[in-house]
N, C-alpha and C positions, 0 to 999 in steps of 0.2 A: 437514439443512443449512439454513443461513440465506442468504437473498439479501441481499447488502450492496452499497452504492454505493462505488465507488472514486474517489478524487481524487488526482491527482499534481501537485505544485507544483515550481517552479523548473525545472532542467534535466530532471527526471524527466518533465515534461509532454511534452517533445520525444520521449523514448524510449517514451512510452505512447500515442502517437497512435492505434495500432490496437488497443489493449487495450479490451475491453468495459467499459462503465461500471458494469455490475452483474455480480456473480459469486457463486457459492454457496461458502460456506466457514464453518468453525466457529471459526477463529482467524486472526489475521494471518499466522502462520507458514504456515498452509495456503494462504493467498492467494499468498504468495511462492513456495511449491512449485508451485502450479498455473501461475503466470506463467512459471516457469522452463522449462516444456515448450515454449511457443510464443514466449516473449520472454526468451531467456537473458541478453541484455545488460541489460535492465531488472532482471531478478531478481538479477543480479550486483550491480548498484548498490544494490539494497535490502538487501544484506548490510553496507553501510557502517556502521561503529560510530557515526558522527556523524549518521546519519539519525534523525529523530524520527517517531514514529507516533502518530496521534491517532484516537480513535474518538469520534464525536459531539463533536468539538472539545476532547477531554480527552486529554492525553498518557498513553499506556499502554505496556505491554510487549508483546512478540510472542506471549505466551501468553494474552492477554486473550480470554475467551469472547465471541463475537459473537452478536448477536440479529438477527432478521429486521428489515430496514430500516435497520440501522446504516450510518453514513457513515464509511468508513475513509480517512484522509488520510495521505499519505506526504510528509514535509517534510524536504528536504535542508537542509544548513547554508546560511545566507545571509551574504553579505559586502556591505559597502558602506562608504561613507565620508562 
């Protein structure tokens, strides 16, 4: 398993205040599954179809293989005017 850094943006940052900043996982899907155990509300929000996922600042899908030291960012939709 790889140690990856987690970043949450927008309203997800409020839901992730107690989430560790580093987690062991091989894919983003595995991260979401692990978070569901202790942080079910956050994990539920991570299932949103409008959520974007980035690994090392590149948008990827949930099956993306992770490597040690990767930064995984969860990006909810942004509105503004």
